C-alpha positions in Angstrom: 76.7 140.9 74.7 75.4 139.7 78.1 76.1 136.0 77.2 79.7 136.9 76.5 80.1 138.8 79.7 78.8 135.8 81.7 81.5 133.6 80.2 84.4 136.0 81.0 86.9 134.6 83.5 89.0 136.1 86.2 92.8 135.5 86.5 92.1 132.1 87.9 89.8 131.4 85.0 86.7 131.1 87.1 83.5 132.3 85.4 80.5 133.9 87.2 78.9 130.4 87.0 81.8 128.9 88.9 81.3 131.5 91.7 77.6 131.1 91.8 77.9 127.3 92.0 80.5 127.5 94.8 78.0 129.4 97.0 75.3 126.8 96.4 72.7 129.5 95.2 70.4 127.4 93.0 68.3 130.4 91.9 71.4 132.4 90.8 72.9 129.4 89.0 69.6 128.9 87.2 69.4 132.6 86.2 73.0 132.7 84.9 72.4 129.5 82.9 69.2 131.0 81.4 71.2 134.1 80.3 73.6 132.0 78.2 76.5 130.9 80.5 78.5 127.9 79.2 77.8 125.1 81.6 81.1 123.2 80.9 83.6 126.0 81.1 86.8 124.9 82.9 89.0 127.0 85.2 92.8 126.7 85.5 92.4 123.5 87.5 90.3 122.1 84.7 87.3 122.2 87.0 83.9 122.6 85.6 81.0 124.1 87.6 79.8 120.5 88.1 83.1 119.6 89.7 82.8 122.5 92.2 79.1 121.7 93.0 80.0 118.1 93.7 83.0 119.0 95.9 80.9 121.5 97.9 78.1 118.9 98.3 75.3 120.9 96.7 73.0 118.1 95.3 70.3 120.6 94.0 72.9 122.5 92.1 74.4 119.3 90.7 71.0 118.1 89.5 70.4 121.5 87.8 73.7 121.5 86.1 73.2 118.0 84.8 69.7 118.9 83.5 71.3 121.8 81.7 73.9 119.8 79.8 76.8 119.4 82.2 79.1 116.6 81.1 79.1 114.0 83.9 82.5 112.5 83.0 84.6 115.6 82.4 87.9 115.4 84.2 89.9 117.9 86.3 93.7 118.5 86.3 94.2 115.3 88.3 92.1 113.3 85.9 89.3 113.0 88.4 85.6 112.9 87.4 82.8 114.3 89.4 82.2 110.8 90.7 85.7 110.7 92.3 85.0 114.0 93.9 81.6 112.9 95.2 83.3 110.1 97.1 85.8 112.5 98.5 82.9 114.5 99.8 81.3 111.4 101.2 78.0 112.4 99.6 75.9 109.3 98.9 73.1 111.3 97.4 75.3 113.0 94.8 77.0 109.6 94.0 73.5 108.3 93.2 72.6 111.3 91.1 75.8 111.0 89.0 75.4 107.2 88.5 71.8 107.8 87.3 73.1 110.3 84.8 75.6 107.9 83.4 78.8 108.5 85.4 81.6 106.0 84.6 82.1 104.0 87.8 85.4 102.6 86.4 87.1 105.9 85.4 90.6 106.3 86.7 92.5 109.4 88.0 96.2 110.1 87.4 97.2 107.5 90.0 95.0 104.9 88.3 92.4 104.9 91.1 88.8 104.4 90.4 85.8 105.7 92.4 85.7 102.3 94.2 89.4 102.8 95.3 88.3 106.2 96.7 85.3 104.7 98.5 87.5 102.0 100.1 90.2 104.6 101.1 87.4 106.7 102.6 86.0 103.7 104.5 82.6 104.4 103.2 80.6 101.1 103.2 77.4 102.5 101.7 79.1 104.1 98.7 81.3 100.9 98.3 78.2 98.8 98.1 76.5 101.3 95.7 79.4 101.0 93.3 79.4 97.2 93.5 75.7 97.2 92.7 76.3 99.4 89.7 79.0 97.6 87.7 82.2 98.7 89.4 85.2 96.4 88.5 86.0 94.8 91.8 89.5 93.9 90.7 90.4 97.2 89.0 94.0 98.1 89.7 95.8 101.4 90.2 99.3 102.3 88.9 100.8 100.2 91.7 98.6 97.3 90.6 96.7 97.5 93.9 93.1 96.4 93.9 90.4 97.8 96.1 90.9 94.7 98.4 94.6 95.7 98.8 93.5 99.2 99.9 90.8 97.8 102.2 93.6 96.0 104.1 96.0 98.9 103.8 93.4 101.3 105.4 92.1 98.5 107.8 88.6 98.9 106.4 87.5 95.6 107.9 83.8 95.9 107.0 84.7 96.5 103.4 86.5 93.2 102.9 83.6 90.8 102.8 81.5 92.9 100.3 84.5 92.9 97.9 85.1 89.2 98.2 81.4 88.4 98.0 81.3 90.4 94.7 84.1 88.4 93.2 87.3 90.0 94.4 90.2 87.7 93.8 91.9 87.4 97.1 95.4 86.4 96.0 96.0 89.1 93.4 99.4 90.7 93.6 100.5 94.3 93.4 103.6 95.3 91.4 105.9 94.1 94.2 104.0 90.8 94.3 102.3 91.6 97.6 98.9 90.0 98.1 96.3 91.5 100.5 97.6 88.9 103.1 101.0 90.6 102.9 99.3 93.9 103.6 97.5 92.4 106.6 100.8 91.1 107.9 102.4 94.5 107.7 99.5 96.0 109.6 100.0 93.2 112.3 96.3 92.7 112.3 95.3 89.2 113.5 91.7 89.9 112.7 92.4 90.9 109.1 94.8 87.9 108.6 92.1 85.5 109.9 89.4 87.0 107.7 91.5 86.7 104.6 92.6 83.2 105.4 89.1 82.2 106.1 88.1 83.4 102.7 90.9 81.5 100.9 94.1 83.5 101.0 97.3 81.5 100.3 99.2 81.5 103.6 102.7 81.0 102.4 102.6 83.3 99.3 105.9 85.1 98.7 106.5 88.6 97.5 109.4 89.8 95.2 111.8 89.3 98.0 110.4 85.9 98.6 109.0 86.9 102.0 105.9 85.2 103.3 103.4 87.0 105.5 105.0 85.2 108.5 108.4 86.7 107.6 106.8 90.2 107.6 105.0 89.8 110.9 108.3 88.8 112.5 110.4 91.4 110.8 107.9 94.1 111.9 107.5 92.7 115.4 105.1 94.4 117.8 103.0 93.6 120.8 100.3 92.1 118.5 102.9 90.0 116.7 102.3 86.8 118.8 98.6 86.8 117.9 99.3 87.2 114.2 101.9 84.4 114.3 99.4 82.0 115.9 96.8 82.8 113.3 99.2 82.2 110.5 100.5 78.9 112.1 96.9 77.8 112.7 96.4 78.0 108.9 99.5 76.0 108.1 102.2 78.7 107.6 105.7 77.2 107.3 108.4 78.4 109.6 111.1 77.0 107.3 110.5 78.9 104.0 113.5 81.0 103.0 113.4 84.5 101.8 115.8 85.9 99.2 118.4 86.3 101.9 118.0 82.7 103.0 116.3 83.7 106.2 113.5 81.5 107.6 110.8 82.7 110.0 112.1 80.4 112.7 115.6 81.9 112.3 114.3 85.5 112.3 112.3 84.8 115.4 115.1 83.2 117.4 115.7 85.6 120.3 112.1 87.0 120.5 110.9 85.4 123.8 107.2 85.1 123.0 107.9 83.9 119.5 110.5 81.5 120.7 107.9 79.8 122.9 105.4 79.6 120.0 107.9 78.0 117.6 109.2 75.7 120.3 105.7 74.3 120.9 105.3 73.8 117.1 108.7 72.0 116.9 107.9 69.8 119.9 104.6 68.8 118.3 106.3 68.1 115.0 109.0 66.0 116.8 106.5 64.0 118.8 104.3 63.3 115.7 107.5 62.1 113.9 106.8 64.6 111.1 109.7 65.6 108.8 111.5 68.8 109.6 113.8 70.8 107.5 115.8 71.8 110.6 118.6 69.6 111.8 117.9 67.6 115.0 120.8 69.5 116.7 119.2 72.9 115.9 115.8 71.7 116.9 117.1 70.4 120.2 119.0 73.6 121.0 116.0 75.7 120.1 113.6 73.8 122.4 116.0 73.0 125.2 116.9 76.7 125.8 113.6 77.1 127.7 113.1 74.6 130.5 109.4 75.4 131.0 108.7 73.7 127.6 109.9 70.3 128.9 106.5 69.7 130.5 104.8 70.6 127.3 106.9 68.1 125.4 105.9 65.5 128.0 102.2 66.3 127.5 102.7 65.9 123.7 104.3 62.5 124.1 101.6 61.3 126.6 98.8 62.4 124.3 100.5 60.7 121.3 100.7 57.4 123.3 97.1 57.8 124.3 95.8 57.9 120.7 97.7 54.7 120.0 95.2 52.9 122.3 92.0 54.4 121.0 90.0 52.9 118.2 87.8 54.0 115.4 85.8 50.8 114.6 88.4 48.1 114.4 91.3 50.5 113.6 93.6 52.3 116.0 93.1 56.1 116.0 96.9 56.5 115.5 96.7 54.3 112.3 93.8 56.3 111.0 95.8 59.5 111.4 98.7 57.9 109.6 96.7 56.8 106.6 94.0 59.4 106.1 94.8 62.5 104.0 92.3 64.5 106.1 93.1 63.7 109.7 90.7 66.4 111.0 87.9 64.3 109.5 89.1 61.3 111.5 89.3 63.4 114.6 85.7 64.5 114.3 84.7 60.9 113.5 86.2 59.6 116.6 84.8 62.4 118.8 88.3 62.8 120.3 89.0 66.4 119.4 88.6 67.6 123.0 90.4 64.6 124.4 93.5 65.1 122.2 93.8 68.9 121.8 97.5 69.0 121.0 97.4 66.4 118.3 94.1 67.9 117.0 95.6 71.4 116.6 98.8 69.9 115.0 96.8 67.8 112.5 
């Protein structure tokens, strides 16, 4: 029987249809199908002819197989569907064909990853947007509880961050170790990613299972880009006093790193000059700052500026009093048009 012969398999359980598909020969594939070959036969890797056609990027063969009854959501040995494989092949045309034929955009492989996870890992913006337009769950998690946004940061796919957030990605979701995307950005020591996430609403002092904030991580993994990352985090209000599980604070971890010492010293001076509360003892604060003489002039500038705003008025009120009473001092600063005149106080407040 010719139909039976066409469905015989070799020792790797590949059928003649598997071989024809792997060569991308549309006419031969069509002839084999017309002679009675089973379109959904699986080999030892649980691959159907459709899986192979997709992996080899043969859109015409893919279309033919689907029109002949190929099951679009069949899975291989790793639980991947043809849609997962289309993303790995970076073939936008095949992704579109599969979606049009009913492919499940939220199917998960053995690692719990969806096609959207794959698109993010591949840094393919076009396919990422295609999935988002076709019902992909933007907050779907893998077996490590990582969302596509976690992976976008992990793989430093900067252009993929905004589309995810614009489509509803929750920016402060945690993986199974309680890391948010901001923790991932801190580990990558990427000031641009940190800033982007903070601009979009990331919580700056969020803590992981070891109670580490992103600032802890930047300091522990110190590199040349660390100073820029620290400044970004501090600009968004990161605390230098929060303790991790070991009782370590960012300011304690950073003591001894020259660039970091200067950054923290400036912050402590500003805090001292503005008479804001500090969790550090006055003795520690004094020792920390006094160890670098070049910061003395900075402290003097802080004090001079502070005295200056005590003489400026907003209406009938002193600017200093407005800062003391208003919960949003930046608003007061804009109102008084003194931002450029009082840059140190402005940054602090």
